[in-house]
N, C-alpha and C positions, 0 to 999 in steps of 0.2 A: 041509520047511516053509520053510526059508530061500529055496528056489527059488520056491515059490509066493508067498511075500511079495514077493520081488523081482519076480516076474511081475506081481502086482497093482500094485505101485508103477510098473513100467514102463508098463503099460496106462494107468494114471492120468495119468502124465506125457505119454503119447502123445495121450490125449484132450485134455489141456490145450493141447498144441502145436497140434493140429488146430483146436480152437476159436479159438485165437489167430490162426492162419492165415486161418480163415474170416472172423473179425471184421476182420482186416486187408484182406482182399479186398473185403468190403462197404464198408469205409471208402474204399477207392480208387475203387470204382465210383460211390459217392455220398458225397463227402467233406463235403458241407454239412449232412447230417443224420445223427447217430449218437447212440445212447442210452448214457449213462454213469451211474454210481451213486455216491453218497456217503451217509453216514449222516445228515448234517444240513448246512445248514438244510433246511426242507421243500421248497423249490424254488429253483433257481438257473438263470437263463438266461444262456448265454454265446453271444454272437453273433459271427459271423465264422468264418473258417477255424480249426480247432482248433490249439491250441498245446501245447507240452510242459509237463507238470507233473511234478515229481519224484514218484517212486512212493510216497512216504510223507510224512505230515504229522505234526507234533508231537502226541504222544498226551497230553502233559501240558497243563494250562491255560496259556494264553499269559501271558508276563510283561508288565508294564506297557509295555515298550518293543517288544513284538512283537505282531503281529496274525495269528492263524491264519485260514485260509479259512472255517471254519464261522461266524466272527463277521462276515463280510462281509454287507452287506444282501442280502436274497434277490432284490432287483430289480437287482443289480449286473450290468452288461454289460461284458464284455471284448471289445475291438474289434480289428479288423485295421487296419494291419499289426501283427504280433506285437511286443510290448514285451519288452525284456530287463530283468529286475528286478535291481537291484543287491543283492548279498548283504549289504551293510552296512546297519545299522539306525540310525535316528535316536536321539539321546540323550533325546528326550522323546516322549510319545505324540502321535499325529496329532490335529489340531484337529477339532472336531465338524463343521466345514463343508467340510473338504477331506480328501483321502486321497492321500498321496504314495505312489507306487509303491514307493519305497524303504522304506516302513513295513511291507511284507509280510515274513514270515520268510524267512531266507536259504535255507531248504529248498524254497521255492517259486520257480519260475522259469518264464518263458514264452519259448519260442524257436521258431524256424522251422527246418526243416519240421515238419509235424504229427507227433506221436508218440502212443503209447498213453497212456491215463490209468489211474491206479490204480483198480481197481474199488471200493476202500474209501474213496476220497477225495472222491467227488462223489455227490450225491443221485440216486436212480434216476429221479426225475421230470424231471431236467434234460436239456436237449438243446442242441446247437449248431445255430443256424439262420442263414440268409442273409435279408436283407442285413446287413452289419456295422453295428453301432451304437456310439455313443461311450460311453466309460466314464462311469458316473453314480454317483459316491460321495455325492451330496447327499441321497439318499432315506433315510428313517429305517430303522434296523436292525431295527425291529419289523415291517417289512413282511413278509408271508408269501407274496405272489404278485406277479408282474410287473404293472405298471400296465396297465389295459385300454385297448385301442385305441379311438379314437373311431369312431362308426358312419360308413359311407360318406357319409350325408347331411350330418352335421356336419363331416366332413373336407372335403367338397366345398365347403360354404358358407364355410369359414374358410381354404381354401387360397388362395395368392396366384397367380392365373392371369395369364399373360402373353399368351396367344393364344386366339382363339375356337376354332380348329380345327387339328388336326394330321393331315395326310393321309399315309397309308402306302401306297405304290404301287410298281409296277415300271415305271420310266420308259420302257423300250423299247416297252411295250404301250399306255400310255395318256397319256403326257406331252403329245403333240402333238394328241391327239384329245379323248377324254372328259374328262381332267383339266383341260385348258385351258378347256373349255367350262364345267365346273362351277365353276372358279375365277372365271370371268367373272361367273357368276350370283351367286357369293358376294360379289364386289365390288359388284354392283348392289344387293344387300340389306344392305350394310354389315357383312358378316362378314369378320373378319380371320384368314386362314389362315397357318400357319407356312410360310415360304419357305426351301427348303434349297439354293438355287442357290449359295450361298457356301461350302458344306461339302464338303470332299473326302471321297470315299467310300473306305473301306479294307476290311479283312477283318471288322472289327467296328465297331459304332456307338460313337462317342466321347461324352465328357461333355456336349458342346454339344447333341448330338441328344437325349440323355437328359433334359437340362434342358428342351428344347423339348417333348418328349412329356409330361413331368410338369407343365409349365406351360400345357397346353392344356385348355380346358374339355371339348371334344369331340374324340375321335379317330375318324377315318374310315378304315377299312381297305378299300382298293380292291383286291380280289383278282382278278387276271387270270390268264391261262393260264401265264405265266412268272413269276408272283409267287414261287413256291417255288424258282426258280433262283438267287435271291440270298440268301445268308446274312445280308446286311445287312437285307433286308426281314423275314426270319424273326426276327432279333434285335429289330427294331422291334416286331414283333407280340408277342413275349414280354414286352417292357417295357410295352406298352400294356395287355395283359391283367393285368399286375401292378398298374398304376395304377388299373384299373377296380376291383380288389379292395381296394386300400389307400387310394385317394384318392376313391373314388366317381366317377371319371371316366366320362362317358357315351361309350359305344362304339357306332358304327354300322358295319355291314358292307355293302359293295356287291359283289355277285358279277357281275363283268363278263365275259360270255361264258364262264362257268365254272359247272358244276353243283356246288351246295353238298355233295352227297353224295360227289363225287370229292375235295373238300377234306377232308371228315370221314374218309373211308375210305382216302384217298391212293391212289385208283385212277385209271384213264384217263391222259390226257396229263399232267394235273397231278401224279399220283402218280409217273410216270416222271421228271419233272423234279425232284421232291423227292428221289428215290433218287440221282440224279446229284449233287445238292448234298451229300448225306450221305456221299458216297464216302470222303472223307478227314477226316471230323469225328468228334469224341469221342462216346461213348455218351451222356454227359450232355447235350451240345448237341442230339443227335437226340431225346432224351426230352423236353427242354423245348420243342422245335419241334413235335413231334407233339401234345403236350398243348395248346399254344396254338392250333394249327390245329383241333383237335377242339372247343375252346371257341368259337372264332369261327364255326365251321360251324353251331353250334346257335343263333346269334343270328338272330332274325327280321329279316333284312336286305332289301335291294333286289336283285332278280334281273333282269338285263337281258333275259333270254329272255322275261320276262312282259310286256315293254313293246314296243309296235309303233313308238312314237315316242320316240326317245332324248331329244329336247328336253323333252318332257313329263316324262320320268323325272328329268332334271336339275332342272327347275323344282320338282318335288315334293320332291326331296331337299333342295334349298336352302330351300324353305319350311319343311320339317320341322326342319331345323337352326336356322333363325331362331326358330321357335316354342319349341324347346328352350332356346335361349339366353335368350329372354324369360322363359319360365316359371321357369328356374333362376336368374335374376338375383337376387343378394342385395338385400334391401330395407333401406333405412335409415329407412323411414317411422316405425318404432316404436322406434328406438334410444333415444329420450329418455324412454320410458315406464318409470319406476322400478317395480321389483317385478313386471314383466310376466312374466318367466320363471317366477316362483313361481306366478302365476295359471295359466299354461299347464300346469305340472306338476300342480296341484291339479285341473285340468279333465280330465286324462287318464282317471282311473277312471270319470268320468261319461260321457265320450265313448265309451270302449271301442271304438275304431275298428276293431279286429280282428274284431268280432262282426257277424254278418249280421242281428242284431236291428235293427228300426227303433226309434230312440230320440228322444224329445223331452226336451230339457234346458232348464231354466230358469236364467237368471242374474238374481239378485234383489238389490236394494239400494236405498238412497235416491238422490235426485237428486244428481248431481255426484260420485258415488263411482267412476265409471269403467266402468259396465256396457257401454256401447256400444263403448268402446275395446277392452275385452277381447274382445267379440264380433268386432270388426273384425280383430284380430290372429289369432284362431282361424280366421276365414274366409280370411285371406291365407295362413296356413300350410297349411291342409288342403283348400282348394277344388280344387286340381289333382288330388286323389285321387278325385274324384267325377265321375260322368258329366255331371251338370248342377249348377249352383250359382247362388244368388241371395242378395243382401243387400238386404232391404227396410228402409230407414232411416226413423226418425221416424214410425212408423205412427200414433201417438196424435194427432199434429198434423195429419196429412194426411187421416186417415179417422176423424173423431170420430163420436160417436153422433148420428144425424140423425132420431130419432123414427120417423115413418111412412115415411120413405124408407130405412129400414135395409136392406131387401133390395137395392135398387138400389145402395146404397153397397157392399154385399158383392160384388155383381157387378162393380162398378168396381174394387174391390181385387183380385179374382181375375183380371180382365183385365190389370191392371198386373203382377201376379205372373207370369202365363203369358208376357206379352210380354218380361219381363226374363229369365226362366229359359231361354226358347228364343231370346232375342235376335231377336225378331220384333215389329216395331212394329204397333200398332193392332189387336191381337187383340180380336175381339168375341165375346161368349158370351151365351147366353140362359137359362142355369140354372147352379146351383152344383155340378153334378156333373162338370164338365169337368176340374178338377184331378185328381180321383181317377182318371178314365178315362185321362188322358194320362200320369200319373206312377206308376201302381201297379206298373209293372215296371221302373222306372228308379231307379238309386242317386243320390240327390241330397243336397246340403248346402244347407239353407235357414236363413237368419238373419232373424227377425222382430224388429225393434228397436223398443223403447219401446211395447209393447202395453199398453193399459189397459182393454180390454173383450173379453169372450168372443166377441162377434160378429165381431171382427176375426180371431180364431183359427178360428172356424167357417167363415169365408170361404176360407181357404187351407190350414188344417192341422187339420181337424176331428178326424181320427183317424189313427193310425199306418198303418192299412190303405190310406190314400191314396197311400203311397209304397212304392217297391221295397225289397227286402232291402238292409240295410246303410246305409240313409238316416239322416241326422241332421238334426233340426229344433231350432234354438236360439232361445229366446225371452227377450228382456230386458224386465224390467218392474219397477215399484216395488211392485206389488201381489202379495204371495205368495198371497192368497186366490184370485186369478185362476188361478194355477198349480195350486192344490189343486182348484179347481172343474173344471179341464180334465184332471185325473187325471195331472198331471206329478209324478212322484216323484223324479226326478233333478234336484235343485236345487242350484245353487252360490250361496252367500251371499257377496257381495263385502264383505269386512271393511275397516275403516279401516287405512291404512298404519301401520307402526311409526314411532316417532319419528325414527329415522335415515332411514327412507325418506321421511317427510314433509319432512325437511330437503332431501333430494335433489330432491324434486318442486319445492319452493320455489326451490331454486338453479337448476333448469333454466329457470324463467321469469324469475328475477331476474338471473342471470349467464350463462345459456346453457350451463351445464355443471353437473356433479353436485356440485361443491364450491364454496364461496364463494371470492371473491378474497382475496388476502392482506390482512389487516387488517379483513376483514368477518366473520370467523368468529363472534365473540361476538354481533354484530348479527344475523347470519343465524339463529343458534340462538334468540335472544330473540324475533325476529319470528315464527319458526316455532312457538314455544311459544304465543305469543299468538294466532296465526292458527287454531289447531286443526288437526285431521287430515283434514278433508274436502278432497280434491284440488281441488275448485272454488275453495274459499277460498284455498288456497295459490297457485293460479294467479292469482287476482285480486290478491292482495297482491304476488306476485312481479312481475306485469306493471306494477303501479303504481310500485314502487321501482326497476325496471330502468333503468339508465343514470344514476341519481342519484349524486352524490358522497357520500363517507362523512359529510361534515359534515351534509348534509340528513337522512341516516338517523338520526344522533344527535339532531337537532332534533325529528324526528317521534317518537322513541321514548318520551318522557314522555307525549305524548298517547295513544300506543298503550297504554301501561300503565294509563291512567286510563279509556279508553273501551272497552278490550277485556278480556274475561274468559275468552277461549278459545272462546266461543260463536260459531258461524258468522255469526249475525246481526250481532254486533258487528264481525266482520271486514268484512262487506259494508258496514256503516255507515261504517266508517273509509274504505273506498275511495270511497264515495259522497260523503263530506264533503270529499274531496280534489278534487272536481270544481268547475269554475267554476259560477256561479249558473245560467246558461242551459243548461249541460250537465246539471245536476241536474234542471232542469225537463223537459228532453227525456227523461231517464231515467224520470221519473214518467209521462209520456205513454205511453211504450212499455210500461212495466210494467203500467199500468192499462187501456190501451185499444188499443195498436197492436202488441202482441206477435204474431209470426208473420203479419205483414201485408206485402205487396209494398212494396219500398222506394219505388217510384214513387208509390204511394198515400200513404205516410207523408209524403213531401216535398210532395205536392199539398195534403194536409189541413193541414199545419203550416207552410206557407210564410209565412203572415202572423203566426206566433207567434215565429219565430226568424230572426235575420239570415241564417244559412246552415244549413239542416237537414242537408245532405250533409256539411258539415264537422263538425257535432255528432255525426252518426252515426259518422263516422270516428274521432273521439276516443273515443267509447264502445266501439267495436270494438277500438281499440288497448289500452284498459284491460281488455279481456276481460269487459266488462259486457254486451255484445251480440255476436252474430255475424251477418254478412250472407252469406246462402247462396243458391245457385241452386236452384230447384225441381227436383223429381225428374226431370220429363220434359225439362228444359232449355229449355222454350219460354216459360214465364211469367217475369215479372220476378223479380229477386232479392228474397228475403224478409228482413225484419229480425226476428231471433229473440233471445229472452232466456231464459235458463235459469229453470226453475220457482222455484228458491230465490231468485234475484234478483228475479223478478216478485213473489213473495210479500213479499219485503223492501220493494220499492217501495210495495206496497199498505199495508204496515204504517206506512210513513212518512206516507202520506196519512191513515191512521186517526188518527195522533197529532196531526194538524192541529186536530182537535176530537174529543176522546175521547168526550164525552157528548152532543154534538149533531151527528149525521152530516150534517145539512143544511148545515153550514158548511164541509164538506170540498170539496176540488177535484174529486175523483172519487168516485162511489158504485159499489162493486163487490161489497160484501157483501150477500147476499140479505136478511138480517134488517134491516140498516140501511136498505136500499132500501124494503122494505115499510113500515118505520116512517115514512119520509119521505113515501111516496106515499099513505098512509092519513091523513096529518095535514096540514091546510092551512097550519099555522104553522111547519113545520120546514124546508121548502125555502128556498134563498137563491140570490142571483145569483152566489155563489162556485162553485156546482156547474157544472163545464165538461163533464163526461162521465158517462154513466150506462150501466152494462152489467148486464143482468138475465137470468138463466136461469130461466124460469118452472117448469121441472121441479124446481127446488130448493125451491119454495114448498110448504109442507105444507097450507095452507088456501087457500081461494079469496081472491084479491086484488081488493078493490074500490078503485079509484083515486079519490082525492078530486078534486073538480072544480077546486080551486085549487092543487093540488100542482105542476103544471107551470108555472102562471102565475108562481109565486114563483121558479122557476128560470129567470129571464130570460136568464142567461148561458150556458144549456145549448147546446153546439155539437155534441156527439157522443152519439148515442142508439143503443144496440144492445140488442135484446131477442130472445130465442128462446123460443118457446112450445111446450109439450108438449100432450098430449091428456088430461092428468089432470083439469084443471079448465077451465072456460070463464071465464077471467079477463076483467075489463073492459079496455077500451082507452082510451087518452087521448083526451079531446075537445078538447085544446089542445096546440099545439106552439110553443115559443118561436121567434121570428123569426130568431135567430142560428144555427139548426141547420144544420150543414154536412154531417154524415153521419147518415143515417136508415136503420137496418137493423132491420126488424121482422119476424122470422121467425114463421110460423104466425099472423099477425095475423088477428083476426076482423073488422077494419074493412073495410067495403065501399067506403069512400071516405075519403081523408085529411081531417082537420078543415078546415072551411071557412075558418077564420081563418089557415090555414097560409101563411106568406110564404116563397116560394122564392128570394128574392134572394140568400141566402147558401148555398143548397143546392149541394153538390158531388157527393155520391153518394147515390143512392136504391136501397135493396136490400130487396125484399119477398118473400123466398122462401116458398113454401107459404102464401100469404096468401089472403084471401077478397075481395080488391079486385075491384070491378066497374068502377071508374073511379078515376083518381088524385085528381081534385078537381073541384069545381064551378066553372064559369067558366074564364077564362084566367088562368093564373098566370105570373108572370115566372120563367122557368126557364133563363135564358141562362147561368147559372153552373154548371148541372148537368154534371159531368164523366163520371160513371159511373151506369149504371142496370142493376140486376140484378133480374130478375123471373121468377117461376115460376107458370105457369097451371094446374098440375095439380090444384089444389083449388078452382078457380073452378066453381061449380055452374051458372051461367048463361053464356050466350055474351057475350064481351067485345067491344064494338065500339070500335075505336081511332079517336079523332077525327082528321080529315084533317090538322089543323094541330098535333097533339100533339107531334110531333118537330121541327116547323119552328122553334119558339121555343127549343129546346135547342141553340143554335148552338155551345156549347162541349163537347157530348157527345163523349167519346173511347172509352168502354168500354160496350158494350151486350151483355148476356148475358140471353137469355130461353130458357125451356124450356116448350114447348107440350104436351109429352107427347101424350095422345090426345084432349084436349078440342078442340072445334071453335071456333076463335077467329079473329078477323080478324088481318091482318098489316099492319105499317106500310107506307105507300105513299111515305114520304119518310124519308131518312136524312141527318143533318148531314154536312158535308164533312170534318170533323176526326176522324171515327171511325177509331180505330186497331185496336180489337179488336171483331169482330162474331161473336157466338156465338148462333145461333138454332136450338136443338134442336127437332126434330119440326115444323119450320116448314111451313106450307101454301103458301108462296110458290113459284110456278113460275119466277119470275125476280126478281132483285133490283131495287129501285126504279131507275127510269131516271136519276134525278138523282144517284145515288151517285157521289161523287168518290173515286177510289182513291189519290189522291196521298199520303194519310196512312195508308192501310190497311196494317197490319203482319200481322195474323192474321185469317183467315176460316175459320170452323168452322161447318158446317151439318149436324150429324149427324142421320140419319133424316129428312131433309127431302124435299120433293116437287119440288125444283129440276129444271127441264128445261134451263135455261141460266143462266149467272151474270148476264148483262146484255145489253142490246141494244147493238150497236156494239162498238168496240174500247176497252177500259178495262184497263190493265195497269200494275202497279207491281212492279218486280223485287224489292222488299223483302218483298212479301206472302208469307206462309206459308199454304198451303191445307190444311185438315183434311178430315174426311169430309163428303160433300155429299149422299149418297143414302140412302134408307131401306133397311135391311138386310132 
């Protein structure tokens, strides 16, 4: 029995020895990864080469002056080179924010070389990994797992790059040929590659080269037939593949006169060279090299054997590298937008980008809340992930409802949509089925910004079936009913920012940073509180106070407290009251009549009202009360735009000029007030300067009183749009001071006989019934613009031979003949800058046309056979479409 017991004990000891030897052998063959076990904590990561720990740890609870290993934070990293821990202990416990190595118990020591670890001292889930990490005692002891690594995308965007490109190559194969040529092309395209001329090559890559690899945005591995003959190149390759995984570095492979399959399988000449290099190398080096070569061989790279022309190959590679650098360049456009990251996170479940489902997503909220900004950030972040993408801005302004011309407007919107998404100018279509036909199999990202009518959606995004799998269509709007009507269930409501975020928004505009200057803290908090949480109001207030000294802030604060109650209207009123008298007046003109109008027209119409219209516009733009933007196609003049809230605020100021008698106000824009004035001979007055009326908003038929316009002797700007609901009466009198006359859908066959054109600057009669402008000869020398649409004229219009001769100041002429048979002008004034004659029957432009002033000529669907007789050319002229399609 004793012998059997002895034998069992002997076999047990032998198995333990064999296991120990086997573990030792595995550790020697792969010293950077080995599994070890301890009872607690749940996980412990130790980075770097293993160190020696004493085989036992104190089993009793640690004293106040000692710290046992299980109490170390679970995210603790022990780094190489190994530390030697002093056996002496401190007289006091370690501080919460630091951990002295001497505070560990004397029974725990780290020493080199590596030794075995007690199987009972470390957790089974722990492992030793490379590369070494620094010791981190600052993490809380309650952590149960190591901190997660950032994704490659986030690592790539936040990494500090020092070079555009790092080329890895075998010099003897390509330095004087392919490499020199591609570097020359890189230089031509402004791409900065790393240059290794000053580095001495040894048996392994040094720290300088590792820094260069890790500091390059793109690594290009140029694999040639002798690439594997250099352990230096192979070590570079290992480091590059490591950076691809850890830093999100972009890796491109070029197989130069080498078959990728030989690289992957290590066959052929490439395999023979590799075997020679491995002759005196360790098993670990060989394993790392093989693994890296196998990875790079799987990259869809550039194969020289597939190119007949090496120059074309080099040009293509350089172009691709340039595009990658451009697409991956970090943007600072949205750095100042407070709370934007939270919006992006909230949008993720709605976007569900990993799904092949076609989704329409609505972004809904009031004016000035930041809907368009959120959509732009989404577009910038995700557009590169789609086959095609387009951002259609400010649709409400550029494509409003146009009554009977609704279908043609939808066609125009769809044409612009297709031109933008395919980056192809002047696409012309003849029906609304083109978008569906062209995009039904393509993955697209579409942003439709500021939509206010279903017809706009019907034109470009009527159904999800119009787009290919995985497409996303984002619509921003103030009208949630519109989203519901279109069946859009994925809606993101943009909420008001929290108070601290509102302060940051205000500070960005007031101080150019997210926090107030020293000494301005209380002032900034108080103004933010009074301004309310609407980003637009914060922007207006911040822009007004920017650059002002502290004393002026304190002086303004009492007035702010009395005139503001947190309501956005009060905020805007404060900003308005800070303007000079003439700037206030200009603000009201834009709010009531000239919003979203080309700046050149605003300056022309208001030239006699203000000393310097352009300077006044500049002041308003600086105060964030208007914006001056370029039109979508980049061809028309810049537009003066005012936010909806600001425009409504300006109209409210005019309403307060005479609360109970609208005829005493400067502008008439409210439909009920206008009807009240036009029906009553006694309410109009010479104070009225502008009148803007949308007949579609009138519930009953409007009968205009004969004397209503006679009492408005100061009227200068008249704009009406007529729908088909009622046949309202037309004015039989127009004041002599009228400068701008825009009467859409007018039933007049001729302008009033008493109409005096001495002050007339612009005449616009779209969709009118005019048969002639007026009886007799009218002085029209001051007319600058004329916009006319013939498509509703029932009878043929015969243009008088001298109709245009007296319009010597005419600069803008836009007519649309459509398919009616009408005569064409036989004379055009010499100052014409813009000439747009749609569906014109002219076969040649008038012989007297002087092109010295001509800037844009557009003759869509015309019958032109030649532009003019003789040679007439102006290098500034832009030519549009001239032939019928």
